[in-house]
Structure formats: C-alpha cells, structure tokens
Residue, then its C-alpha position, 0 to 999 in steps of 0.5 A: x556888082x554896086x559895092x564890093x572887092x577886086x582882086x586877082x584871088x580872093x578865096x580868103x577874103x573876110x571883107x563880106x562878112x564885116x561889110x555886113x556888120x557895118x551896112x545893109x548894102x550887098x558887098x560882093x568879092x569879084x576876082x579879076x585876071x589881069x588881062x580882064x582889069x582895063x575892061x573891068x574898070x573902063x566899064x565903070x559898072x560899079x558903085x563903090x569898091x575896094x582893091x586888094x592885091x596885086x591891083x592897089x596900083x595898077x587901078x590909079x590911071x583910070x582914076x579921075x581924082x585920087x586923094x592926097x593920102x592915096x597920091x603920097x602913098x602911091x596905092x588906092x584901095x577904095x573907089x567911088x564912082x561918082x556919076x562916072x567920075x572916079x575917086x581914089x582913097x586909100x583907107x589901109x593907111x587909117x587901118x593899119x594905123x588903128x591895128x598899131x594903136x591897139x597893140x599899144x606899139x609906140x614907133x617913136x624913133x624905132x628902126x622898123x623893117x617893112x617885109x614887101x614892095x607892093x601896094x600895102x607896104x608903101x602904106x605901111x612906110x607912110x604910116x610909120x613915117x606918121x607914127x615918128x619912126x626912125x630908120x625905116x626899111x623896106x625888104x624883099x628877096x631881091x632887093x628892088x625898088x629901093x628895098x634891101x634884101x633879108x641877108x640885108x636885113x639879117x646882117x646889117x639891121x639886126x637890132x630891128x625893133x619893129x617888123x611890119x609883114x605886107x607879104x602874102x607869107x603864111x596867108x591862106x592856103x600856104x599858111x606853113x610860110x613865114x617871110x622872116x625869122x624873128x629870132x635873128x632880131x633880139x630887140x624886137x618889141x613889136x610884129x605887125x602882119x597884114x594878113x588876116x587868114x588864118x587869124x595868127x600866121x607863123x609870124x605873128x605866133x614866133x613873136x607871141x611865144x617869145x613874148x612880143x606883141x603881135x597881132x595879124x591883120x583882122x583889126x586893121x581889115x575891120x578898121x578899113x573897112x568902116x573907113x571905105x564904107x564911110x566913103x561909099x555913103x559919104x558919112x562919118x562913121x564911128x570909130x566904136x563901130x571898128x571895135x563891134x565889127x572886129x569882135x563879131x567877125x572875130x568870135x564867127x571865124x575863130x575856133x573854140x579849142x578845148x583842151x585839158x587832162x581825159x576826164x577833165x570835162x572837154x567833151x561835156x562842156x563841148x556839147x553844151x557850148x555847141x547848144x549855146x553857140x549853134x555849132x557842131x563840135x568836133x572831137x579829134x579822139x573821134x576823128x582819130x577813131x573813123x581813121x583807124x576803125x578800132x577803139x584807141x586803147x586798141x591802137x595803142x597796143x597795136x602800134x603804138x603811142x607814136x603811130x597814134x599822134x602822129x594820127x592825131x596830128x593829121x586830124x588836127x592839121x585837117x581841121x587847122x585852117x576851118x573857122x567857126x570850129x568848136x574843138x575838143x581835143x585829146x589829153x595828149x593833143x598839146x604834146x606835140x608844137x605843131x599840133x599847138x601851132x595848127x590849133x591856134x593859127x584860127x583858134x582860141x586854146x582854152x585849158x579847162x582846169x579839172x583839179x586831179x582829185x576830180x579826174x577819174x581814170x578809165x579803161x578807154x584811156x590807154x595812159x591814164x588807165x589808173x589812178x597812178x597813171x592819170x596822177x603820172x600823166x597830170x604831173x607831166x602835162x599841167x605845165x604844157x596845158x597852162x603855157x599853151x593856153x590863151x585862156x584858162x579856165x577852173x573847171x572844177x564847178x558844174x557843167x552849167x557853170x564851166x560852160x558860162x565861165x567859157x561864154x564869159x571868157x570869150x565875150x559871149x555870154x549874152x549872146 
C-alpha cells in the first residue's frame, strides 16, 4: 500500500471516502492482527498511513521522529515515510478541536469527563487542557491508568459539564450500546463522541433529546483526514476543505427518512427524490408486506395492530445501520421510540407536513380508512411527527415544489 489506514478492525471506516474528496491518491484499508504489526512496521512498505484503534501507542517505538504534540499526547495517528525515516504526528488533536468548535462549546473552567483510556482519550485530554477546561477526568470500567471508574463518575462527578467519549461503545455493528447514562449529569452542556459510524450514537441521541449540543465523530474524522493529507503531501491545507469533505461524505452516507401521515406524499415524493439523487427508494410498508405475504389491512384484521408494529420495527431495524438510503416510512412508524432512534442513527428524519384538508382516506390504510379515522390519527400524531423530525417540510404544494424544498433543506438542490 502507498497510502491508507491501519488498525485491527476497519469494517466501519469512512476514511477512503473522505480522502477521495481531498486528494487523488488511492487510500486503502489494511486490517492488521496484533501479531503482524511488528513485521508491517519494520517493512516500512508504505508512503504514508493513518493509525487507528488499537495501535496509536503501539506504533511509537518504530518511529525515528515524532512531533512534539504527538509526544506530549503519547499517541500517533499519522505516519509519513521519508525515504525510510518514519515520522509520526497526531492530527486527531486538530480534528477533535475542530469538532468542539463546530459544536460551539466553551470548555473554559468546565469539569470534563473523558470516557476511555486509549490513544484517543489522551488526545481528548490534551484538547481539553488547550481549551482551558477546569477539572478533567478519564473514566474507565476498572479505573486503571489514573482513571476513575464509572461508579466514581456517577457518585463524585455528577456536576460534570462536558462528556467526551473515546470508547467504541455504540460503534457499528454494535450500535445499541452506550458508554454512560447522561441523565445522571444534570449540569451537562455538551457531548462529543469520537464514534462516527453510526452518524449518531445512542450517546449523541440521548443528549440531543435533552436539548444538549452533541455530535458524533464524522466532522472530527473529516478534519483530521484533511490535516493528515497535508502531512502526507507536505502541503498546507485550507480549512474550507474540511467543511466540503464533511458535507459531501455526510450527504453520501446518511439516510434520508420521509415521515408523515398516510397520503401525505411520502412514496410519491420519495420516487421523485430517487430520480434526482440516483438512489433507490425503500418503502417500509412494502418491506412488511413482502414479509407477511398479505395486504396490511388483512394483517391488521387477522393479527392486530401490535403484531403489525412488531413487523414494522423489524423492517426499520434491518435498515437502521445501512447508509445512503432513501426511505419512506409507514404513517405510524414514529409511534415507537425505538423506531425513531433506529431511523435517526444514520438518517435525517424529514416530516412531510401536508394539511389535513389535503389528506385522503383509503380502504387499504386500516387506521385511516374513513375521514373520521383520518382526522383522529392526524390529531393524535401531529405533535409526534413534529417532535421526531430533524426537518419539517411544508408539503402542501405540488410534487415538484415539495421535492425542491426537500433538496434545498438537505443542501442538495443544485446537485
């Protein structure tokens, strides 16, 4: 390999897509078992590489030179081979700093909890210090290496204001996990998660539901990649490249989820968006129908609403960790909190807000088969749709008008 990323498990990585946005070299992923790291590093058969879990500290003994910042942190994520002379640096520092700036967090004087004790936690510690944080504590299950335990965090540091997660908790494919219960920190004012796949972990969703600024690590990954590229090519990189790379990868990776009342236009608008974006439309109702082998109204009559909702949840969970999808959901999909969570992990949820007087009742929709039933569902669900949505679109216009509004809201209108 000439350029790429080494680590133990890399199936979750978005790095090749990001580097493709900022340079014209081929960027490879190379999974290296622990017993093979020594031979790989001694061979020096690369021009420049990034390093991720669990090797950010393990590679240091193989380096001929290390930047002052990386030495102070005790972790390296960027290595450049200069004619057999290996130089190591840490662009994670700049990446995490950029993410915190993007969130608009002021760490001055704050009590900060850093979850984890690996190389990224060392970077987070250095960043927090540079941003003039007050007390800073690393947290781990066993409390080793100078860290406190999670029990200590709950009992002695419930006044923490910033939490930075550097553990793999909640990372693809084990997205149901979370590292800490943030409800036990009433003074929390910001959450930063280094995990970038899924785009929103449970930790990030927990915070956002409470109105706390929070974001996953995709912006950090994009920023560090830009700075790493600069090191690879001995080139100054414009910070504007970070935003461009981040937005392009985010738009390519995140799912577009359409929600709203029956007959609001989810499928129709979805088909039009599919043509505009070159994506295939996935319809959760059709997924359920293919599974139950009968019309939804018949299944309702035979099995009841709860049985249908179970099948619907199964369909949603099956697509939750996929990316780049365009999804039209059933009218009641947002009634279960777990469905909303699954949809939001890798998706932006869009509510197509079509006025009641423009909605139509039909026999094939068991809960809105009459005008009276439709009005009842509308009144029951409207606030739920609004509260679940990342974006609300006025869907009272034509198909073309509504499609353009969605594209504009996503920043994709001119693409």
